[in-house]
Phi, psi and omega in degrees: 000092183298142173267121180276330184194147171206146170215197184291341185256320188226160170230128181247124183242164176252089188290132176280168172298154174071014177242117179292154178292314183215164184304137176195132179060234183281350184264120178227284183293323180273065174225158181299319182298310184291327176297317180293318179299322177289317183298318183262359182051050185218104181285357182275348181298134184221142177291140174277338178201188183224154166237145174302153176304324184283342185263133177262167171128198189289129183220130185254132174241148179255129180256340180261112181305329181290339181261355187303311183299320183297315182285318180294322178295323178303317178289318181298325181270008174060041176266020179241131176271118182250133176234127179246158171232147177214163172253131183207167183305142175274097186202165174286133182296142177280168177264111182293161182287331180229169179073193183229155172231121182243121174286130184266348178216060183299149007274005179298141179289336179231151359287160178221164175241125177255125179232133180199178174252122181247132180236132177239120180265132179302133179091349178256128187294318184268143165275161181222155176264137180227168174285151180136188183300134181294133175228007182219127181225134179220133171266132185233126176237141176262131179255223188281159174289144183250344184126228183226147173285175183300331181271007178093356181291128175298136181231162180221165174270134177242144176252123186244129178238099179283137175261352176226177185224053178284154179302127178062021187306311184293321179293319180293315182294318178295319179296321180297333178275003183076022183233059183299140182294137180301133179087003182285122181263008178243330184230133007280348180222154179283127178248133177278121178230148175294146183299335182257021175271101182253017187277341184230078181291153170292122186275067181224126183230130171285092194284322189211139172235136176225133178201163172270121184300123184291347181269324185229000177078004179285149175280125179248131176227124180233136184233130178286145176258003181292122180282151166293130183306331179264002187274000000 
């Protein structure tokens, strides 16, 4: 788990696929949080935000307890610009049953803005889109072609900029467009996999974080080096 940056207040790491942010269920020692606490021999280290176990990329931890509130609040108030990349089918986006899809450079299909209402029920693996007030927004741009998935489907790299942070938002929005992320074991359908099956990662990376440091006002930009497996 490479360290991208550290100072007296924070540690920024490049989290790999299949590593949870913090202990949950069967995952305890093999989590990003516990690895960092062991590496630095510091039990005060705390995540400023989270990434799903399946998602790789830039992850910020706070090492100074006095700074914890400032960094966690910054993420909670969405004062961080997050950019993700994923591999997904090279196709024209479908029209979802709910929410809206707005082309930002018509007649081109991309970039587009996907807006919908996402609901996640505790104990249910999948989040779902429902009718109602919008609570999830994502800007989606298609970049270069990457080749083919294992099943022969042509795939491309997509750049995703979420404006909100609902659970599984990027996976749900891409799936609703008929463009499920390569390697996704939850969308469009739940796939049963062994806990130690690391052969088919979700091809989603938290590529870039940018924010104004709440302690000193400096602009911070961190970029993940984790490649898309098909990239």
